[in-house]
N, C-alpha and C positions, 0 to 999 in steps of 0.2 A: 196421392203420389209426393205431394208437398211433404208429408208428414212421414213417409218412408224416407225421403231422401234427409230429412232433420234426423231422423234415428239412425241413420247409415254413418252421418257425420257426427253424431255425438258417439257412438259404438267405435268409431275409427280414433276419438280423440281419446276415449276411456282405454281402448288397447294400446296405443301410443304411451300413454301415462303409464300405466301397468309396465310395460316391456323399459322403459326410461327407468323406472324405480328398480324394475330387478336387476338392471346393470349396473345402477349406482350401489346396490347392495352386494353386488358380486366384488366390487373393487375392495381391495385392502390396502391401507394405510401402508407407504414404505416405510416410515420411520414413525413411531409413538410421539405426540406432539409435545409431551413432557421430557424427553431425550435430547438434548442437543448437543453436538460436537464440540470437544474441548476446544476454545479460542485459540486459535495461534497468535493474537497478539499479546497474551499475558502469561507471567508465569510466576510462581510464589517461591519465595527464598526464605529460610531461617534467619538469615543476618537482618541488621538493621536498615533503615534507609540511606542514612549516609553511606555505608558501606556498599550496600546495592548499586546508590546512583554512581559512586567512584569506579566501582569496578564495570558498569556500563559506561562511562567515560572511556575508560583504559579500552573496552571490547570497541568501541567506535573508532577510537585513535589508532589502533592496531589493525585497523581495516582500511586506513587510509581517510577518515570522516576529518573533516576541519569541524571542530565542536565548539560551543560556546560555554561560558562557565554555567554550573548548574544554579539554577533561579527557581526558589520555590518547589523544589525536588523535582525538577522538568529540566531535560537536558536536551539540545538540538545540535545537530550535527550535519554535516551537508558532504556528499562526494559527489564529483563529474568524471565522466569517462568517456571516451569517444567510442561509438556502436560500429562507425564505419566513415567513410570519407566525409558523407554529407549528413550523417547524423550524429547527436552528442545528447547524454542523457543526465540528467542531475538528481539524486538520490536525496532528499530531505528525509532525516529520521528525527523523531520527536520521540524521547524515552520518558516516562512518567514513573517516578517511584512512589507507593503510598504505604503507610502502616498498616498492618491489619490487626485487629481488634484482640486477636488472640496473640500477639508477637509475632515475628518476623516481618517480611513485607511483601509487597505485589509489585511487580514491573508489568508496565502496558507500554509496547512500542507500536510506532506506526511509521510506515515508509512511504512517501509520495515521489513517485518517480514522475519526471518531465522530461518528453523528449522534444530536442529542439532540431530544427532541419536549416543547412545552409541554403541560402537564397541569394544568388546573384542578380545585380540589375546593373544595366549599361546606363552611363546616362550622356548627355550632348550637350554642346556649349552653342548659344545662339549669340550670333554677331548682329546689331543693328545698324543699320546706315539710312540716315533720314530720306535719302532720294530713293534707294531700292528698296526699302523695308528692312525686314531681319531676315537672316540667313540662319537657318540651324545646320550647324557641322557637327558631323560623329566624331569625337575626338578620342573616343575609344576607353575611356575612364569606365571603370567598373566598380561598384560597392556589393562586399560580400555583409549579409546580415543573417543573424541566427533568428529564427521564426519558432515560436512555440507550436507545436502539432498535437501534441498529447500530452494530459494529465492525468494521473490515476493514482489510487491508493494500491499499494504492493498488495497482493493477495495471496502469493504463493506461500505455502506453509514452509516450505524448504529455506526460504530466506528468513523468516523469524526463528526457524528452528537453528540456524546457523548462528545468529545474532544471539540467541539465548545459550547457545553451546560456547560461544566465546565468552558471555559474560560469565558462565558456571566457571571456565577454565580461570579467567580472572579472578574470580573468588576464591577459587581453592588456593592459588597462590598466595592470598592473604591471610587464608585461615591459618590458625594456632597448628602447629607440627605436634602430632601425639608422640609422646616418647615411647620409641619402640625397643629402646635397651632394656638388658636386663639388669634388676638391680645389684648392688655390690655386695658381696656375704658377706 
């Protein structure tokens, strides 16, 4: 009787294992492991690093960012805006320009969005009289303060596509114009 029960359990375990391996074999991967989508955080340009960094600075300034001077081919910009009456957002952009070994340059951009919420706190005043003890009176003062609620790297592809488009437009304004006039006879 015990032998039958052990054989039954062994048979159940083997059947389960075969069924699980069959299910696993039927699954097809959704993407090949070697194929990665293009990163939204980078773009390559044919221009040199100083030209591309200057164009990135103009693109950020054109979108309302306050920028810091370019240091070691790295540019930082900051922009604040109000979401609603209680929330404010700050976007910190970091742009790095690197020379490519085969010429041209690559630009890497990263945006960090921080959300702040307005918090109100009321204060009261205390009056101390030695005979009676202390007495706390609400005077009605309130203090507003901004409290950080969220901080995250911006991952929306559209955000970076708009930045790189503005950078490209800024670069096209500085590229030498091709002479399209016809030669004089």
